[in-house]
C-alpha beads as a LAMMPS data file, in Angstrom:
LAMMPS data file: protein, C-alpha beads

80 atoms
79 bonds

1 atom types
1 bond types

-500.0 500.0 xlo xhi
-500.0 500.0 ylo yhi
-500.0 500.0 zlo zhi

Masses

1 110.0

Atoms # bond

1 1 1 -88.037 449.786 -303.267
2 1 1 -91.337 448.422 -302.773
3 1 1 -93.445 448.247 -299.612
4 1 1 -96.567 446.564 -298.454
5 1 1 -98.073 447.187 -295.067
6 1 1 -100.539 445.087 -293.187
7 1 1 -103.716 447.145 -292.249
8 1 1 -102.774 447.364 -288.586
9 1 1 -99.485 449.037 -289.537
10 1 1 -100.730 451.642 -291.993
11 1 1 -100.817 455.241 -290.935
12 1 1 -98.198 454.914 -288.380
13 1 1 -95.274 456.442 -290.379
14 1 1 -93.439 453.158 -291.278
15 1 1 -93.484 453.719 -295.011
16 1 1 -92.496 457.203 -294.600
17 1 1 -89.559 456.320 -292.417
18 1 1 -88.364 453.554 -294.700
19 1 1 -88.583 455.742 -297.903
20 1 1 -86.873 458.653 -296.271
21 1 1 -84.071 456.416 -294.921
22 1 1 -83.657 454.856 -298.377
23 1 1 -83.377 458.279 -300.026
24 1 1 -80.699 459.337 -297.401
25 1 1 -78.723 456.194 -297.984
26 1 1 -78.742 456.512 -301.735
27 1 1 -77.609 460.180 -301.611
28 1 1 -75.030 459.771 -298.991
29 1 1 -73.466 456.489 -299.924
30 1 1 -74.036 456.009 -303.550
31 1 1 -74.002 459.460 -305.080
32 1 1 -77.420 459.051 -306.666
33 1 1 -78.664 462.409 -307.879
34 1 1 -82.348 461.619 -308.088
35 1 1 -84.863 458.906 -307.146
36 1 1 -87.888 457.742 -309.111
37 1 1 -91.013 456.207 -307.793
38 1 1 -93.830 454.689 -309.700
39 1 1 -97.200 454.262 -307.960
40 1 1 -100.721 453.005 -309.015
41 1 1 -102.703 456.212 -309.333
42 1 1 -105.395 454.595 -307.316
43 1 1 -103.119 454.356 -304.382
44 1 1 -103.909 457.633 -302.932
45 1 1 -101.958 457.209 -299.627
46 1 1 -98.598 456.373 -301.479
47 1 1 -99.195 459.412 -303.737
48 1 1 -99.619 461.580 -300.661
49 1 1 -96.657 459.998 -298.936
50 1 1 -94.330 460.841 -302.036
51 1 1 -95.776 464.324 -301.967
52 1 1 -95.027 464.808 -298.333
53 1 1 -91.461 463.620 -298.952
54 1 1 -91.057 466.318 -301.668
55 1 1 -91.369 464.095 -304.777
56 1 1 -92.696 465.717 -307.800
57 1 1 -94.736 464.336 -310.663
58 1 1 -92.705 463.996 -313.819
59 1 1 -93.623 465.258 -317.193
60 1 1 -95.797 463.357 -319.578
61 1 1 -92.816 462.841 -321.883
62 1 1 -90.804 461.267 -319.079
63 1 1 -93.695 459.128 -318.065
64 1 1 -94.004 457.867 -321.501
65 1 1 -90.276 457.145 -321.882
66 1 1 -90.500 455.062 -318.681
67 1 1 -92.905 452.843 -320.418
68 1 1 -95.626 453.023 -317.617
69 1 1 -99.278 452.519 -318.420
70 1 1 -101.940 455.151 -317.708
71 1 1 -102.689 453.548 -314.306
72 1 1 -99.256 454.425 -312.922
73 1 1 -97.849 457.749 -311.923
74 1 1 -94.207 458.635 -311.993
75 1 1 -92.561 460.785 -309.199
76 1 1 -89.044 462.055 -308.882
77 1 1 -86.997 463.725 -306.081
78 1 1 -83.641 465.343 -306.657
79 1 1 -81.279 464.466 -303.763
80 1 1 -78.040 466.127 -304.623

Bonds

1 1 1 2
2 1 2 3
3 1 3 4
4 1 4 5
5 1 5 6
6 1 6 7
7 1 7 8
8 1 8 9
9 1 9 10
10 1 10 11
11 1 11 12
12 1 12 13
13 1 13 14
14 1 14 15
15 1 15 16
16 1 16 17
17 1 17 18
18 1 18 19
19 1 19 20
20 1 20 21
21 1 21 22
22 1 22 23
23 1 23 24
24 1 24 25
25 1 25 26
26 1 26 27
27 1 27 28
28 1 28 29
29 1 29 30
30 1 30 31
31 1 31 32
32 1 32 33
33 1 33 34
34 1 34 35
35 1 35 36
36 1 36 37
37 1 37 38
38 1 38 39
39 1 39 40
40 1 40 41
41 1 41 42
42 1 42 43
43 1 43 44
44 1 44 45
45 1 45 46
46 1 46 47
47 1 47 48
48 1 48 49
49 1 49 50
50 1 50 51
51 1 51 52
52 1 52 53
53 1 53 54
54 1 54 55
55 1 55 56
56 1 56 57
57 1 57 58
58 1 58 59
59 1 59 60
60 1 60 61
61 1 61 62
62 1 62 63
63 1 63 64
64 1 64 65
65 1 65 66
66 1 66 67
67 1 67 68
68 1 68 69
69 1 69 70
70 1 70 71
71 1 71 72
72 1 72 73
73 1 73 74
74 1 74 75
75 1 75 76
76 1 76 77
77 1 77 78
78 1 78 79
79 1 79 80
C-alpha cells in the first residue's frame, strides 16, 4: 500500500483511516499475521502515523534482510 495526499488533504486523518482499514481487511479476510511498512526516514508524518497505529520499528537484522537502504525505516505490526 502506498499513499500520497495533496497538501490540502493532509492532517485530516485520511491516511490513518486508509491504513487502519487495510490492516483490518488483511487480518479479517486474508489471515495475514503481520504487516510491514517501509517509509523514508525524512517523512516524519508517516513515521508518526505508523507509530500511532501501533507499528513498531523492526530490528537492524530484519531491516538489512529486507534490502532497504539507510534512508528507509521498516515498521511492523502483528495483527493476529
